N, CA, C, O and the ligand as a Tripos MOL2 file, in Angstrom:
@<TRIPOS>MOLECULE
protein
  293   291    74     0     0
PROTEIN
NO_CHARGES

@<TRIPOS>ATOM
      1 N           1.8040   18.2580    7.4800 N.3       1 MET1
      2 CA          2.1300   17.6320    6.2030 C.3       1 MET1
      3 C           3.3100   16.6730    6.4260 C.2       1 MET1
      4 O           4.0550   16.7980    7.3980 O.2       1 MET1
      5 N           3.4530   15.7510    5.5390 N.am      2 THR2
      6 CA          4.4860   14.7450    5.6670 C.3       2 THR2
      7 C           5.7670   15.0630    4.9240 C.2       2 THR2
      8 O           6.7100   14.2730    4.9630 O.2       2 THR2
      9 N           5.8240   16.2010    4.2460 N.am      3 GLY3
     10 CA          7.0530   16.6480    3.5980 C.3       3 GLY3
     11 C           7.4450   15.8900    2.3670 C.2       3 GLY3
     12 O           7.0140   16.2340    1.2660 O.2       3 GLY3
     13 N           8.2580   14.8590    2.5220 N.am      4 GLU4
     14 CA          8.8320   14.1700    1.3560 C.3       4 GLU4
     15 C           7.8720   13.2290    0.6520 C.2       4 GLU4
     16 O           8.1850   12.7510   -0.4380 O.2       4 GLU4
     17 N           6.7250   12.9500    1.2280 N.am      5 TRP5
     18 CA          5.7810   11.9770    0.6310 C.3       5 TRP5
     19 C           4.7920   12.6810   -0.2580 C.2       5 TRP5
     20 O           4.4210   13.8250    0.0050 O.2       5 TRP5
     21 N           4.3590   12.0140   -1.3090 N.am      6 THR6
     22 CA          3.2600   12.4840   -2.1180 C.3       6 THR6
     23 C           2.1790   11.3870   -2.1230 C.2       6 THR6
     24 O           2.4740   10.2180   -1.8750 O.2       6 THR6
     25 N           0.9550   11.7690   -2.4000 N.am      7 CYS7
     26 CA         -0.1230   10.8170   -2.3760 C.3       7 CYS7
     27 C           0.0090    9.8740   -3.5850 C.2       7 CYS7
     28 O           0.1630   10.3140   -4.7240 O.2       7 CYS7
     29 N          -0.0590    8.5320   -3.2900 N.am      8 HIS8
     30 CA          0.0510    7.5560   -4.3700 C.3       8 HIS8
     31 C          -1.2260    7.4700   -5.1960 C.2       8 HIS8
     32 O          -1.2120    6.8870   -6.2800 O.2       8 HIS8
     33 N          -2.3380    8.0390   -4.7080 N.am      9 ARG9
     34 CA         -3.5730    7.9960   -5.4670 C.3       9 ARG9
     35 C          -3.6760    9.1950   -6.4050 C.2       9 ARG9
     36 O          -3.9720    9.0180   -7.5860 O.2       9 ARG9
     37 N          -3.4450   10.3870   -5.9210 N.am     10 CYS10
     38 CA         -3.6740   11.5650   -6.7440 C.3      10 CYS10
     39 C          -2.3630   12.2920   -7.0710 C.2      10 CYS10
     40 O          -2.3530   13.1820   -7.9220 O.2      10 CYS10
     41 N          -1.2660   11.9300   -6.4110 N.am     11 GLY11
     42 CA          0.0080   12.5930   -6.6950 C.3      11 GLY11
     43 C           0.2270   13.9400   -6.0430 C.2      11 GLY11
     44 O           1.2660   14.5680   -6.2450 O.2      11 GLY11
     45 N          -0.7450   14.3930   -5.2600 N.am     12 ALA12
     46 CA         -0.6400   15.6900   -4.6080 C.3      12 ALA12
     47 C           0.3300   15.6510   -3.4480 C.2      12 ALA12
     48 O           0.5860   14.6040   -2.8530 O.2      12 ALA12
     49 N           0.8760   16.8530   -3.1340 N.am     13 ASP13
     50 CA          1.7810   16.9710   -2.0040 C.3      13 ASP13
     51 C           1.0060   17.4750   -0.7920 C.2      13 ASP13
     52 O           1.4330   18.4010   -0.1020 O.2      13 ASP13
     53 N          -0.1580   16.8380   -0.5450 N.am     14 THR14
     54 CA         -1.0480   17.3080    0.5160 C.3      14 THR14
     55 C          -1.3310   16.2080    1.5220 C.2      14 THR14
     56 O          -2.4270   16.1720    2.0820 O.2      14 THR14
     57 N          -0.3920   15.3140    1.7740 N.am     15 LEU15
     58 CA         -0.6330   14.2470    2.7370 C.3      15 LEU15
     59 C          -0.6880   14.8060    4.1470 C.2      15 LEU15
     60 O           0.1450   15.6170    4.5520 O.2      15 LEU15
     61 N          -1.6580   14.3630    4.8550 N.am     16 LEU16
     62 CA         -1.8260   14.7760    6.2840 C.3      16 LEU16
     63 C          -1.1010   13.7990    7.1970 C.2      16 LEU16
     64 O          -0.6110   14.1770    8.2610 O.2      16 LEU16
     65 N          -1.0340   12.5240    6.7690 N.am     17 ALA17
     66 CA         -0.4090   11.5010    7.5800 C.3      17 ALA17
     67 C          -0.0730   10.2780    6.7320 C.2      17 ALA17
     68 O          -0.7190   10.0030    5.7200 O.2      17 ALA17
     69 N           0.9360    9.5640    7.1640 N.am     18 VAL18
     70 CA          1.2260    8.2240    6.6290 C.3      18 VAL18
     71 C           1.1670    7.2690    7.8230 C.2      18 VAL18
     72 O           2.0120    7.3030    8.7180 O.2      18 VAL18
     73 N           0.1610    6.4350    7.8030 N.am     19 LEU19
     74 CA         -0.0190    5.5030    8.9470 C.3      19 LEU19
     75 C           0.6660    4.1980    8.6810 C.2      19 LEU19
     76 O           0.4840    3.6370    7.6010 O.2      19 LEU19
     77 N           1.4340    3.6860    9.5910 N.am     20 HIS20
     78 CA          2.1310    2.4190    9.4800 C.3      20 HIS20
     79 C           1.3540    1.3710   10.3120 C.2      20 HIS20
     80 O           1.4280    1.3620   11.5410 O.2      20 HIS20
     81 N           0.6250    0.5100    9.6300 N.am     21 VAL21
     82 CA         -0.2290   -0.4550   10.3280 C.3      21 VAL21
     83 C           0.3930   -1.8310   10.2740 C.2      21 VAL21
     84 O           0.5850   -2.3560    9.1770 O.2      21 VAL21
     85 N           0.7130   -2.4380   11.3860 N.am     22 PRO22
     86 CA          1.3110   -3.7690   11.3620 C.3      22 PRO22
     87 C           0.3000   -4.8310   10.9360 C.2      22 PRO22
     88 O          -0.8910   -4.7300   11.2320 O.2      22 PRO22
     89 N           0.7890   -5.8330   10.2480 N.am     23 GLY23
     90 CA         -0.0750   -6.9260    9.8230 C.3      23 GLY23
     91 C           0.7920   -8.1640    9.5500 C.2      23 GLY23
     92 O           1.9830   -8.1760    9.8600 O.2      23 GLY23
     93 N           0.1940   -9.1770    8.9820 N.am     24 THR24
     94 CA          0.9770  -10.3680    8.6190 C.3      24 THR24
     95 C           0.5850  -10.7860    7.2030 C.2      24 THR24
     96 O          -0.4770  -10.4400    6.6860 O.2      24 THR24
     97 N           1.5020  -11.5490    6.6050 N.am     25 TRP25
     98 CA          1.2740  -12.0440    5.2380 C.3      25 TRP25
     99 C           1.6500  -13.5300    5.2770 C.2      25 TRP25
    100 O           2.6110  -13.9190    5.9420 O.2      25 TRP25
    101 N           0.8960  -14.3360    4.5720 N.am     26 THR26
    102 CA          1.1940  -15.7860    4.5300 C.3      26 THR26
    103 C           1.6120  -16.0950    3.0660 C.2      26 THR26
    104 O           0.8980  -15.7970    2.1090 O.2      26 THR26
    105 N           2.8020  -16.7040    2.9550 N.am     27 ASN27
    106 CA          3.2870  -16.9850    1.5920 C.3      27 ASN27
    107 C           2.7830  -18.4040    1.1720 C.2      27 ASN27
    108 O           2.0360  -19.0390    1.9170 O.2      27 ASN27
    109 N           3.1890  -18.8730    0.0120 N.am     28 ALA28
    110 CA          2.6860  -20.0950   -0.5490 C.3      28 ALA28
    111 C           3.0460  -21.3250    0.2730 C.2      28 ALA28
    112 O           2.3620  -22.3430    0.1720 O.2      28 ALA28
    113 N           4.0980  -21.2610    1.0830 N.am     29 THR29
    114 CA          4.4610  -22.3990    1.9270 C.3      29 THR29
    115 C           3.7640  -22.3860    3.2610 C.2      29 THR29
    116 O           3.9780  -23.2640    4.0960 O.2      29 THR29
    117 N           2.8990  -21.3540    3.4670 N.am     30 GLY30
    118 CA          2.1560  -21.2700    4.7290 C.3      30 GLY30
    119 C           2.8820  -20.5240    5.8350 C.2      30 GLY30
    120 O           2.3850  -20.4160    6.9560 O.2      30 GLY30
    121 N           4.0620  -20.0110    5.5090 N.am     31 THR31
    122 CA          4.8190  -19.2410    6.5090 C.3      31 THR31
    123 C           4.2620  -17.8390    6.6170 C.2      31 THR31
    124 O           4.1070  -17.1230    5.6270 O.2      31 THR31
    125 N           3.9710  -17.4750    7.8380 N.am     32 ARG32
    126 CA          3.4880  -16.0950    8.0850 C.3      32 ARG32
    127 C           4.6340  -15.2230    8.5230 C.2      32 ARG32
    128 O           5.4820  -15.6340    9.3140 O.2      32 ARG32
    129 N           4.6520  -14.0330    8.0100 N.am     33 PHE33
    130 CA          5.6940  -13.1240    8.4340 C.3      33 PHE33
    131 C           5.0930  -11.7230    8.5640 C.2      33 PHE33
    132 O           4.0760  -11.4110    7.9450 O.2      33 PHE33
    133 N           5.7340  -10.8920    9.3750 N.am     34 PRO34
    134 CA          5.1970   -9.5580    9.6490 C.3      34 PRO34
    135 C           5.4050   -8.6140    8.4650 C.2      34 PRO34
    136 O           6.4340   -8.6590    7.7910 O.2      34 PRO34
    137 N           4.4300   -7.7760    8.2310 N.am     35 VAL35
    138 CA          4.5360   -6.7110    7.2350 C.3      35 VAL35
    139 C           4.0040   -5.4290    7.8340 C.2      35 VAL35
    140 O           3.3320   -5.4490    8.8650 O.2      35 VAL35
    141 N           4.3010   -4.3250    7.1970 N.am     36 VAL36
    142 CA          3.7770   -3.0270    7.6160 C.3      36 VAL36
    143 C           3.0700   -2.4200    6.4310 C.2      36 VAL36
    144 O           3.6810   -2.1760    5.3910 O.2      36 VAL36
    145 N           1.7750   -2.1750    6.5870 N.am     37 HIS37
    146 CA          0.9860   -1.5220    5.5570 C.3      37 HIS37
    147 C           1.0810   -0.0110    5.7620 C.2      37 HIS37
    148 O           0.9230    0.4900    6.8750 O.2      37 HIS37
    149 N           1.3350    0.6820    4.7030 N.am     38 LYS38
    150 CA          1.4010    2.1680    4.7980 C.3      38 LYS38
    151 C           0.1250    2.7440    4.1920 C.2      38 LYS38
    152 O          -0.1470    2.5770    3.0030 O.2      38 LYS38
    153 N          -0.6370    3.4120    5.0180 N.am     39 LEU39
    154 CA         -1.9170    3.9890    4.5880 C.3      39 LEU39
    155 C          -1.7210    5.5170    4.6430 C.2      39 LEU39
    156 O          -1.2450    6.0760    5.6310 O.2      39 LEU39
    157 N          -2.1130    6.1610    3.5300 N.am     40 VAL40
    158 CA         -1.9650    7.6220    3.4960 C.3      40 VAL40
    159 C          -3.3200    8.2860    3.6910 C.2      40 VAL40
    160 O          -4.3520    7.7820    3.2480 O.2      40 VAL40
    161 N          -3.2890    9.4450    4.3760 N.am     41 VAL41
    162 CA         -4.4450   10.2760    4.5520 C.3      41 VAL41
    163 C          -4.1230   11.5740    3.7740 C.2      41 VAL41
    164 O          -3.2080   12.3150    4.1350 O.2      41 VAL41
    165 N          -4.8940   11.8270    2.7060 N.am     42 CYS42
    166 CA         -4.5940   12.9190    1.8380 C.3      42 CYS42
    167 C          -5.6630   13.9850    1.8880 C.2      42 CYS42
    168 O          -6.8530   13.6810    1.8050 O.2      42 CYS42
    169 N          -5.2470   15.2430    2.0250 N.am     43 ALA43
    170 CA         -6.2430   16.3630    2.0620 C.3      43 ALA43
    171 C          -6.8860   16.5940    0.7130 C.2      43 ALA43
    172 O          -7.9840   17.1450    0.6510 O.2      43 ALA43
    173 N          -6.2350   16.1880   -0.3840 N.am     44 ALA44
    174 CA         -6.7640   16.4670   -1.7010 C.3      44 ALA44
    175 C          -7.7880   15.4410   -2.1340 C.2      44 ALA44
    176 O          -8.7920   15.8190   -2.7370 O.2      44 ALA44
    177 N          -7.5870   14.1570   -1.8580 N.am     45 CYS45
    178 CA         -8.5020   13.1740   -2.4190 C.3      45 CYS45
    179 C          -9.3030   12.3580   -1.3820 C.2      45 CYS45
    180 O         -10.1840   11.5860   -1.7600 O.2      45 CYS45
    181 N          -9.0070   12.5220   -0.0820 N.am     46 ASP46
    182 CA         -9.7710   11.7790    0.9360 C.3      46 ASP46
    183 C         -11.0850   12.4550    1.3140 C.2      46 ASP46
    184 O         -12.0090   11.7310    1.6840 O.2      46 ASP46
    185 N         -11.2480   13.7220    1.2570 N.am     47 PRO47
    186 CA        -12.4930   14.3240    1.7520 C.3      47 PRO47
    187 C         -13.7430   13.8010    1.0430 C.2      47 PRO47
    188 O         -14.7530   13.5510    1.7010 O.2      47 PRO47
    189 N         -13.7040   13.6320   -0.2630 N.am     48 ALA48
    190 CA        -14.9090   13.1780   -0.9970 C.3      48 ALA48
    191 C         -15.0300   11.6760   -1.0130 C.2      48 ALA48
    192 O         -16.1430   11.1550   -1.0830 O.2      48 ALA48
    193 N         -13.9390   10.9690   -0.9530 N.am     49 GLY49
    194 CA        -13.9890    9.5290   -1.0100 C.3      49 GLY49
    195 C         -12.8670    8.8920   -0.2240 C.2      49 GLY49
    196 O         -11.9420    8.3260   -0.8060 O.2      49 GLY49
    197 N         -12.9380    8.9770    1.1040 N.am     50 PRO50
    198 CA        -11.8470    8.4820    1.9020 C.3      50 PRO50
    199 C         -11.5320    7.0300    1.6600 C.2      50 PRO50
    200 O         -12.4260    6.2000    1.5000 O.2      50 PRO50
    201 N         -10.2700    6.7370    1.6360 N.am     51 ARG51
    202 CA         -9.7340    5.3880    1.4730 C.3      51 ARG51
    203 C         -10.1190    4.7560    0.1310 C.2      51 ARG51
    204 O         -10.2010    3.5330    0.0170 O.2      51 ARG51
    205 N         -10.3520    5.5880   -0.8750 N.am     52 THR52
    206 CA        -10.6080    5.0410   -2.2030 C.3      52 THR52
    207 C          -9.3470    4.3500   -2.6900 C.2      52 THR52
    208 O          -8.2850    4.9710   -2.7370 O.2      52 THR52
    209 N          -9.4420    3.0760   -3.0530 N.am     53 PRO53
    210 CA         -8.2170    2.3920   -3.4480 C.3      53 PRO53
    211 C          -7.6320    2.9290   -4.7340 C.2      53 PRO53
    212 O          -8.3500    3.3790   -5.6270 O.2      53 PRO53
    213 N          -6.3250    2.8720   -4.8100 N.am     54 ALA54
    214 CA         -5.6450    3.2880   -6.0050 C.3      54 ALA54
    215 C          -5.8260    2.2650   -7.0880 C.2      54 ALA54
    216 O          -6.1550    1.1120   -6.8100 O.2      54 ALA54
    217 N          -5.6170    2.6710   -8.3200 N.am     55 ALA55
    218 CA         -5.6560    1.7270   -9.4130 C.3      55 ALA55
    219 C          -4.5800    0.6600   -9.2470 C.2      55 ALA55
    220 O          -3.4660    0.9580   -8.8160 O.2      55 ALA55
    221 N          -4.9080   -0.5590   -9.5820 N.am     56 VAL56
    222 CA         -3.9380   -1.6460   -9.3860 C.3      56 VAL56
    223 C          -2.9330   -1.6000  -10.4880 C.2      56 VAL56
    224 O          -3.2810   -1.4910  -11.6630 O.2      56 VAL56
    225 N          -1.6480   -1.6840  -10.0990 N.am     57 ASP57
    226 CA         -0.5700   -1.8020  -11.0940 C.3      57 ASP57
    227 C          -0.4580   -3.3050  -11.4310 C.2      57 ASP57
    228 O           0.0820   -4.0870  -10.6480 O.2      57 ASP57
    229 N          -0.9640   -3.6790  -12.5740 N.am     58 GLU58
    230 CA         -1.0280   -5.1010  -12.9490 C.3      58 GLU58
    231 C           0.3420   -5.7780  -13.0020 C.2      58 GLU58
    232 O           0.4570   -6.9650  -12.6940 O.2      58 GLU58
    233 N           1.3690   -5.0430  -13.3860 N.am     59 ASP59
    234 CA          2.7090   -5.6260  -13.4600 C.3      59 ASP59
    235 C           3.2360   -5.9510  -12.0710 C.2      59 ASP59
    236 O           3.8360   -7.0050  -11.8630 O.2      59 ASP59
    237 N           3.0130   -5.0480  -11.1190 N.am     60 VAL60
    238 CA          3.4380   -5.2700   -9.7520 C.3      60 VAL60
    239 C           2.6610   -6.4280   -9.1400 C.2      60 VAL60
    240 O           3.2160   -7.2770   -8.4420 O.2      60 VAL60
    241 N           1.3690   -6.4400   -9.4190 N.am     61 LEU61
    242 CA          0.5190   -7.5130   -8.8990 C.3      61 LEU61
    243 C           0.9360   -8.8670   -9.4110 C.2      61 LEU61
    244 O           0.9820   -9.8320   -8.6480 O.2      61 LEU61
    245 N           1.2460   -8.9570  -10.7080 N.am     62 ALA62
    246 CA          1.7180  -10.2300  -11.3340 C.3      62 ALA62
    247 C           3.0190  -10.6680  -10.7530 C.2      62 ALA62
    248 O           3.2020  -11.8560  -10.4880 O.2      62 ALA62
    249 N           3.9690   -9.7220  -10.5340 N.am     63 ALA63
    250 CA          5.2430  -10.0660   -9.9670 C.3      63 ALA63
    251 C           5.1000  -10.5640   -8.5410 C.2      63 ALA63
    252 O           5.7980  -11.5050   -8.1640 O.2      63 ALA63
    253 N           4.2340   -9.9820   -7.7370 N.am     64 GLU64
    254 CA          4.0060  -10.4190   -6.3820 C.3      64 GLU64
    255 C           3.3190  -11.7730   -6.3440 C.2      64 GLU64
    256 O           3.6080  -12.5880   -5.4690 O.2      64 GLU64
    257 N           2.4290  -12.0180   -7.2670 N.am     65 ALA65
    258 CA          1.7500  -13.3340   -7.3670 C.3      65 ALA65
    259 C           2.7640  -14.4150   -7.7290 C.2      65 ALA65
    260 O           2.7440  -15.4990   -7.1470 O.2      65 ALA65
    261 N           3.6490  -14.1320   -8.6820 N.am     66 ASP66
    262 CA          4.6880  -15.0870   -9.0510 C.3      66 ASP66
    263 C           5.5870  -15.3870   -7.8620 C.2      66 ASP66
    264 O           5.8860  -16.5490   -7.5860 O.2      66 ASP66
    265 N           6.0220  -14.3440   -7.1550 N.am     67 ALA67
    266 CA          6.9060  -14.5270   -5.9710 C.3      67 ALA67
    267 C           6.1570  -15.3460   -4.9280 C.2      67 ALA67
    268 O           6.7580  -16.2150   -4.2970 O.2      67 ALA67
    269 N           4.8590  -15.0970   -4.7260 N.am     68 TRP68
    270 CA          4.0820  -15.8310   -3.7480 C.3      68 TRP68
    271 C           3.9990  -17.3030   -4.1240 C.2      68 TRP68
    272 O           4.1070  -18.1650   -3.2510 O.2      68 TRP68
    273 N           3.8100  -17.6060   -5.3920 N.am     69 HIS69
    274 CA          3.7370  -18.9820   -5.8240 C.3      69 HIS69
    275 C           5.0670  -19.7340   -5.7110 C.2      69 HIS69
    276 O           5.1010  -20.9470   -5.5010 O.2      69 HIS69
    277 N           6.1720  -18.9700   -5.8590 N.am     70 ARG70
    278 CA          7.5120  -19.5600   -5.6910 C.3      70 ARG70
    279 C           7.8870  -19.6740   -4.2010 C.2      70 ARG70
    280 O           8.8770  -20.3200   -3.8570 O.2      70 ARG70
    281 N           7.0920  -19.0450   -3.3200 N.am     71 GLY71
    282 CA          7.4080  -19.0700   -1.9170 C.3      71 GLY71
    283 C           8.4980  -18.1330   -1.5370 C.2      71 GLY71
    284 O           9.1180  -18.3090   -0.4880 O.2      71 GLY71
    285 N           8.7740  -17.0920   -2.3820 N.am     72 THR72
    286 CA          9.8490  -16.1730   -2.0830 C.3      72 THR72
    287 C           9.3390  -14.7770   -1.7120 C.2      72 THR72
    288 O          10.1360  -13.8530   -1.5480 O.2      72 THR72
    289 N           8.0530  -14.6230   -1.5820 N.am     73 LEU73
    290 CA          7.5320  -13.3190   -1.2540 C.3      73 LEU73
    291 C           7.8490  -12.9740    0.1930 C.2      73 LEU73
    292 O           7.4860  -11.8970    0.6650 O.2      73 LEU73
    293 ZN         -4.4640   12.1930   -2.6950 Zn       74 ZN74
@<TRIPOS>BOND
     1     1     2 1
     2     2     3 1
     3     3     4 2
     4     3     5 am
     5     5     6 1
     6     6     7 1
     7     7     8 2
     8     7     9 am
     9     9    10 1
    10    10    11 1
    11    11    12 2
    12    11    13 am
    13    13    14 1
    14    14    15 1
    15    15    16 2
    16    15    17 am
    17    17    18 1
    18    18    19 1
    19    19    20 2
    20    19    21 am
    21    21    22 1
    22    22    23 1
    23    23    24 2
    24    23    25 am
    25    25    26 1
    26    26    27 1
    27    27    28 2
    28    27    29 am
    29    29    30 1
    30    30    31 1
    31    31    32 2
    32    31    33 am
    33    33    34 1
    34    34    35 1
    35    35    36 2
    36    35    37 am
    37    37    38 1
    38    38    39 1
    39    39    40 2
    40    39    41 am
    41    41    42 1
    42    42    43 1
    43    43    44 2
    44    43    45 am
    45    45    46 1
    46    46    47 1
    47    47    48 2
    48    47    49 am
    49    49    50 1
    50    50    51 1
    51    51    52 2
    52    51    53 am
    53    53    54 1
    54    54    55 1
    55    55    56 2
    56    55    57 am
    57    57    58 1
    58    58    59 1
    59    59    60 2
    60    59    61 am
    61    61    62 1
    62    62    63 1
    63    63    64 2
    64    63    65 am
    65    65    66 1
    66    66    67 1
    67    67    68 2
    68    67    69 am
    69    69    70 1
    70    70    71 1
    71    71    72 2
    72    71    73 am
    73    73    74 1
    74    74    75 1
    75    75    76 2
    76    75    77 am
    77    77    78 1
    78    78    79 1
    79    79    80 2
    80    79    81 am
    81    81    82 1
    82    82    83 1
    83    83    84 2
    84    83    85 am
    85    85    86 1
    86    86    87 1
    87    87    88 2
    88    87    89 am
    89    89    90 1
    90    90    91 1
    91    91    92 2
    92    91    93 am
    93    93    94 1
    94    94    95 1
    95    95    96 2
    96    95    97 am
    97    97    98 1
    98    98    99 1
    99    99   100 2
   100    99   101 am
   101   101   102 1
   102   102   103 1
   103   103   104 2
   104   103   105 am
   105   105   106 1
   106   106   107 1
   107   107   108 2
   108   107   109 am
   109   109   110 1
   110   110   111 1
   111   111   112 2
   112   111   113 am
   113   113   114 1
   114   114   115 1
   115   115   116 2
   116   115   117 am
   117   117   118 1
   118   118   119 1
   119   119   120 2
   120   119   121 am
   121   121   122 1
   122   122   123 1
   123   123   124 2
   124   123   125 am
   125   125   126 1
   126   126   127 1
   127   127   128 2
   128   127   129 am
   129   129   130 1
   130   130   131 1
   131   131   132 2
   132   131   133 am
   133   133   134 1
   134   134   135 1
   135   135   136 2
   136   135   137 am
   137   137   138 1
   138   138   139 1
   139   139   140 2
   140   139   141 am
   141   141   142 1
   142   142   143 1
   143   143   144 2
   144   143   145 am
   145   145   146 1
   146   146   147 1
   147   147   148 2
   148   147   149 am
   149   149   150 1
   150   150   151 1
   151   151   152 2
   152   151   153 am
   153   153   154 1
   154   154   155 1
   155   155   156 2
   156   155   157 am
   157   157   158 1
   158   158   159 1
   159   159   160 2
   160   159   161 am
   161   161   162 1
   162   162   163 1
   163   163   164 2
   164   163   165 am
   165   165   166 1
   166   166   167 1
   167   167   168 2
   168   167   169 am
   169   169   170 1
   170   170   171 1
   171   171   172 2
   172   171   173 am
   173   173   174 1
   174   174   175 1
   175   175   176 2
   176   175   177 am
   177   177   178 1
   178   178   179 1
   179   179   180 2
   180   179   181 am
   181   181   182 1
   182   182   183 1
   183   183   184 2
   184   183   185 am
   185   185   186 1
   186   186   187 1
   187   187   188 2
   188   187   189 am
   189   189   190 1
   190   190   191 1
   191   191   192 2
   192   191   193 am
   193   193   194 1
   194   194   195 1
   195   195   196 2
   196   195   197 am
   197   197   198 1
   198   198   199 1
   199   199   200 2
   200   199   201 am
   201   201   202 1
   202   202   203 1
   203   203   204 2
   204   203   205 am
   205   205   206 1
   206   206   207 1
   207   207   208 2
   208   207   209 am
   209   209   210 1
   210   210   211 1
   211   211   212 2
   212   211   213 am
   213   213   214 1
   214   214   215 1
   215   215   216 2
   216   215   217 am
   217   217   218 1
   218   218   219 1
   219   219   220 2
   220   219   221 am
   221   221   222 1
   222   222   223 1
   223   223   224 2
   224   223   225 am
   225   225   226 1
   226   226   227 1
   227   227   228 2
   228   227   229 am
   229   229   230 1
   230   230   231 1
   231   231   232 2
   232   231   233 am
   233   233   234 1
   234   234   235 1
   235   235   236 2
   236   235   237 am
   237   237   238 1
   238   238   239 1
   239   239   240 2
   240   239   241 am
   241   241   242 1
   242   242   243 1
   243   243   244 2
   244   243   245 am
   245   245   246 1
   246   246   247 1
   247   247   248 2
   248   247   249 am
   249   249   250 1
   250   250   251 1
   251   251   252 2
   252   251   253 am
   253   253   254 1
   254   254   255 1
   255   255   256 2
   256   255   257 am
   257   257   258 1
   258   258   259 1
   259   259   260 2
   260   259   261 am
   261   261   262 1
   262   262   263 1
   263   263   264 2
   264   263   265 am
   265   265   266 1
   266   266   267 1
   267   267   268 2
   268   267   269 am
   269   269   270 1
   270   270   271 1
   271   271   272 2
   272   271   273 am
   273   273   274 1
   274   274   275 1
   275   275   276 2
   276   275   277 am
   277   277   278 1
   278   278   279 1
   279   279   280 2
   280   279   281 am
   281   281   282 1
   282   282   283 1
   283   283   284 2
   284   283   285 am
   285   285   286 1
   286   286   287 1
   287   287   288 2
   288   287   289 am
   289   289   290 1
   290   290   291 1
   291   291   292 2
@<TRIPOS>SUBSTRUCTURE
     1 MET1         2 RESIDUE 1 A MET
     2 THR2         6 RESIDUE 1 A THR
     3 GLY3        10 RESIDUE 1 A GLY
     4 GLU4        14 RESIDUE 1 A GLU
     5 TRP5        18 RESIDUE 1 A TRP
     6 THR6        22 RESIDUE 1 A THR
     7 CYS7        26 RESIDUE 1 A CYS
     8 HIS8        30 RESIDUE 1 A HIS
     9 ARG9        34 RESIDUE 1 A ARG
    10 CYS10       38 RESIDUE 1 A CYS
    11 GLY11       42 RESIDUE 1 A GLY
    12 ALA12       46 RESIDUE 1 A ALA
    13 ASP13       50 RESIDUE 1 A ASP
    14 THR14       54 RESIDUE 1 A THR
    15 LEU15       58 RESIDUE 1 A LEU
    16 LEU16       62 RESIDUE 1 A LEU
    17 ALA17       66 RESIDUE 1 A ALA
    18 VAL18       70 RESIDUE 1 A VAL
    19 LEU19       74 RESIDUE 1 A LEU
    20 HIS20       78 RESIDUE 1 A HIS
    21 VAL21       82 RESIDUE 1 A VAL
    22 PRO22       86 RESIDUE 1 A PRO
    23 GLY23       90 RESIDUE 1 A GLY
    24 THR24       94 RESIDUE 1 A THR
    25 TRP25       98 RESIDUE 1 A TRP
    26 THR26      102 RESIDUE 1 A THR
    27 ASN27      106 RESIDUE 1 A ASN
    28 ALA28      110 RESIDUE 1 A ALA
    29 THR29      114 RESIDUE 1 A THR
    30 GLY30      118 RESIDUE 1 A GLY
    31 THR31      122 RESIDUE 1 A THR
    32 ARG32      126 RESIDUE 1 A ARG
    33 PHE33      130 RESIDUE 1 A PHE
    34 PRO34      134 RESIDUE 1 A PRO
    35 VAL35      138 RESIDUE 1 A VAL
    36 VAL36      142 RESIDUE 1 A VAL
    37 HIS37      146 RESIDUE 1 A HIS
    38 LYS38      150 RESIDUE 1 A LYS
    39 LEU39      154 RESIDUE 1 A LEU
    40 VAL40      158 RESIDUE 1 A VAL
    41 VAL41      162 RESIDUE 1 A VAL
    42 CYS42      166 RESIDUE 1 A CYS
    43 ALA43      170 RESIDUE 1 A ALA
    44 ALA44      174 RESIDUE 1 A ALA
    45 CYS45      178 RESIDUE 1 A CYS
    46 ASP46      182 RESIDUE 1 A ASP
    47 PRO47      186 RESIDUE 1 A PRO
    48 ALA48      190 RESIDUE 1 A ALA
    49 GLY49      194 RESIDUE 1 A GLY
    50 PRO50      198 RESIDUE 1 A PRO
    51 ARG51      202 RESIDUE 1 A ARG
    52 THR52      206 RESIDUE 1 A THR
    53 PRO53      210 RESIDUE 1 A PRO
    54 ALA54      214 RESIDUE 1 A ALA
    55 ALA55      218 RESIDUE 1 A ALA
    56 VAL56      222 RESIDUE 1 A VAL
    57 ASP57      226 RESIDUE 1 A ASP
    58 GLU58      230 RESIDUE 1 A GLU
    59 ASP59      234 RESIDUE 1 A ASP
    60 VAL60      238 RESIDUE 1 A VAL
    61 LEU61      242 RESIDUE 1 A LEU
    62 ALA62      246 RESIDUE 1 A ALA
    63 ALA63      250 RESIDUE 1 A ALA
    64 GLU64      254 RESIDUE 1 A GLU
    65 ALA65      258 RESIDUE 1 A ALA
    66 ASP66      262 RESIDUE 1 A ASP
    67 ALA67      266 RESIDUE 1 A ALA
    68 TRP68      270 RESIDUE 1 A TRP
    69 HIS69      274 RESIDUE 1 A HIS
    70 ARG70      278 RESIDUE 1 A ARG
    71 GLY71      282 RESIDUE 1 A GLY
    72 THR72      286 RESIDUE 1 A THR
    73 LEU73      290 RESIDUE 1 A LEU
    74 ZN74       293 GROUP 0 **** ****
């Protein structure tokens, strides 16, 4: 178990792993920069539907889109 982490999809304290996957992101100016995607593997909600995406937080999405358009993401 991962201890301090809880699953962002179901809220359970049953995470088996938090994977840090390197990637890149391109902002509005075309600048690419490195990012790390955190993927959780949960014993509670992954067995029936592994990697089921969480519900989108529309406020966070809008804020990130605004930052991307300003070139500050
Ligand atoms: Zn879960």
